C-alpha positions as CSV (number, residue, x, y, z in Angstrom):
1,X,22.3,74.6,-6.8
2,X,20.7,76.4,-4.1
3,X,23.1,78.9,-2.5
4,X,24.4,77.4,0.3
5,X,23.9,79.2,3.6
6,X,25.0,78.7,7.6
7,X,23.5,79.7,10.5
8,X,25.4,83.1,11.4
9,X,28.4,82.8,13.6
10,X,27.8,84.9,16.4
11,X,24.3,84.1,16.8
12,X,25.3,80.4,16.9
13,X,28.1,81.0,19.4
14,X,26.1,82.9,21.7
15,X,23.4,80.7,21.4
16,X,25.6,77.4,22.5
17,X,27.0,79.8,25.4
18,X,23.6,79.9,26.2
19,X,23.2,76.7,27.0
20,X,26.0,76.0,28.4
21,X,27.5,74.1,25.5
22,X,31.3,75.2,25.5
23,X,32.4,74.9,21.8
24,X,32.6,77.2,19.1
25,X,30.5,77.3,16.1
26,X,34.2,76.5,14.0
27,X,34.2,73.7,16.5
28,X,31.0,71.7,16.0
29,X,31.3,72.7,12.2
30,X,34.7,71.2,12.2
31,X,33.3,68.1,13.5
32,X,30.3,67.7,11.7
33,X,32.9,68.1,8.5
34,X,35.0,65.6,9.9
35,X,32.1,63.3,9.9
36,X,31.1,63.8,6.9
37,X,34.2,63.8,5.2
38,X,35.3,60.5,7.0
39,X,32.1,58.7,5.2
40,X,29.3,59.2,8.0
41,X,25.9,59.6,5.8
42,X,24.1,62.9,6.3
43,X,21.1,61.1,7.1
44,X,22.8,58.6,9.9
45,X,22.9,58.7,13.5
46,X,25.4,61.9,13.6
47,X,23.3,63.8,16.2
48,X,24.3,61.3,18.5
49,X,28.2,61.5,17.7
50,X,27.8,65.2,18.7
51,X,26.1,64.8,21.2
52,X,28.9,62.8,22.9
53,X,31.2,65.2,21.3
54,X,30.6,68.4,23.0
55,X,27.5,67.4,25.6
56,X,29.0,64.7,27.6
57,X,26.2,62.0,25.5
58,X,23.2,64.4,27.1
59,X,21.2,65.3,24.2
60,X,21.1,69.0,23.0
61,X,18.2,71.6,23.4
62,X,16.3,71.4,20.3
63,X,17.1,75.0,19.1
64,X,20.8,74.0,18.7
65,X,19.5,70.5,17.2
66,X,17.7,72.4,14.3
67,X,20.5,75.0,13.9
68,X,23.3,72.4,14.2
69,X,20.6,70.1,11.1
70,X,20.9,73.6,9.4
71,X,25.0,73.3,9.6
72,X,25.3,70.0,8.5
73,X,22.3,69.9,5.3
74,X,24.8,73.3,4.5
75,X,27.9,71.4,5.3
76,X,26.8,68.1,3.0
77,X,25.7,70.3,0.6
78,X,29.1,72.0,0.3
79,X,30.6,69.6,0.4
80,X,28.9,67.6,-2.6
81,X,28.9,70.8,-4.8
82,X,30.6,70.0,-8.0
83,X,31.4,73.8,-8.4
84,X,33.1,73.2,-4.5
85,X,30.8,75.6,-2.9
86,X,32.0,74.2,0.7
87,X,33.1,77.1,2.9
88,X,34.8,76.7,6.6
89,X,32.6,78.4,9.5
90,X,34.8,80.4,10.5
91,X,34.6,84.0,12.1
92,X,34.2,87.2,9.7
93,X,36.6,88.5,7.6
94,X,36.0,91.9,10.0
95,X,37.6,89.7,13.5
96,X,41.1,90.0,14.1
97,X,43.5,87.8,12.5
98,X,44.0,86.2,16.1
99,X,40.6,85.1,16.2
100,X,40.5,84.0,12.8
101,X,43.6,82.2,13.7
102,X,42.0,80.5,16.7
103,X,38.9,79.9,15.1
104,X,41.0,77.6,12.0
105,X,43.0,76.0,14.5
106,X,40.0,74.8,16.4
107,X,37.9,74.0,13.4
108,X,41.3,71.8,12.4
109,X,41.0,70.2,15.9
110,X,37.7,69.4,15.6
111,X,38.0,68.1,11.9
112,X,40.6,65.2,12.9
113,X,38.1,64.3,15.8
114,X,34.7,63.8,13.9
115,X,37.5,62.2,11.3
116,X,38.8,60.1,13.8
117,X,35.6,58.9,15.2
118,X,34.7,57.4,11.5
119,X,38.2,56.5,10.4
120,X,40.5,54.7,12.5
121,X,43.0,53.1,10.6
122,X,44.5,55.7,8.3
123,X,47.3,53.4,6.6
124,X,44.2,51.8,4.6
125,X,43.3,55.3,3.4
126,X,45.0,56.9,-0.1
127,X,48.4,58.5,0.3
128,X,46.9,62.0,-1.0
129,X,44.6,61.9,2.0
130,X,46.7,60.5,4.5
131,X,48.8,63.5,3.6
132,X,46.5,65.7,4.0
133,X,45.6,64.5,7.5
134,X,49.1,65.1,8.7
135,X,48.8,68.5,7.4
136,X,46.0,69.2,8.8
137,X,47.3,67.5,12.2
138,X,50.1,70.4,11.7
139,X,47.8,73.1,11.0
140,X,46.0,72.5,14.1
141,X,48.9,73.8,15.8
142,X,49.0,77.4,14.5
143,X,50.0,80.0,17.1
144,X,47.3,82.6,17.2
145,X,49.7,85.5,18.5
146,X,49.9,87.2,15.2
147,X,50.0,90.7,14.4
148,X,47.6,92.7,12.5
149,X,49.0,93.2,8.9
150,X,48.9,92.2,5.2
151,X,51.0,89.3,5.6
152,X,49.2,87.4,8.3
153,X,45.9,87.9,6.8
154,X,47.6,86.9,3.5
155,X,48.7,83.5,4.8
156,X,45.6,82.9,6.8
157,X,43.6,83.2,3.7
158,X,45.6,80.8,2.2
159,X,46.1,78.4,4.7
160,X,42.2,78.2,5.1
161,X,41.7,77.6,1.4
162,X,44.0,74.7,1.8
163,X,41.8,73.1,4.8
164,X,38.8,74.2,2.7
165,X,40.4,72.2,-0.5
166,X,41.7,69.8,1.6
167,X,38.3,68.6,3.2
168,X,36.6,68.8,-0.1
169,X,39.2,66.3,-1.3
170,X,38.6,64.1,1.8
171,X,35.2,63.9,1.4
172,X,35.4,63.2,-2.7
173,X,37.7,60.2,-1.4
174,X,35.7,58.7,1.3
175,X,32.3,59.9,1.2
176,X,31.9,61.1,-1.8
177,X,31.4,58.1,-3.7
178,X,28.0,57.2,-2.7
179,X,27.2,60.9,-4.0
180,X,24.5,61.1,-7.7
181,X,26.7,63.8,-8.2
182,X,30.1,64.0,-10.3
183,X,32.9,65.0,-8.0
184,X,35.7,67.6,-9.6
185,X,39.1,66.2,-9.7
186,X,41.0,68.1,-7.3
187,X,44.9,68.7,-7.5
């Protein structure tokens, strides 16, 4: 499998801002990840969902559409990767813990929105998927008021890993069944 590459986080953020699309790259990636994990096909009509969710139903500029297509392809490739190559699109590790924690909370909130657009009855889902969605709801409330210290760095890393593996697990349960690739067993 080829390397999974997202567009540059900062450059995408600047592009969104300059086009007056007031969402972060983390929010966009969370939405796309939630839509995919819930079962929306990557070749489906996800762009109209994104237009509704981030741009009041209006079409996005072509440059943003092209970047979002790259993000969607990389996200689908990562979630489908039997080597668990999926990564969350978040600020670089050099960014402040506070900024990265806020971006993680935005990512998870947006994941839940995207997921809810496709899956609207949690009671019909597997128990472990329900538990992950419950955990994600709690994680979406993370406080970004954190000191820059090793303990907070480590805690943030662990939460990011939990969310990453949780998103892959949800995808494997709901959308991965349609994939031609062998899905990993995650515990």
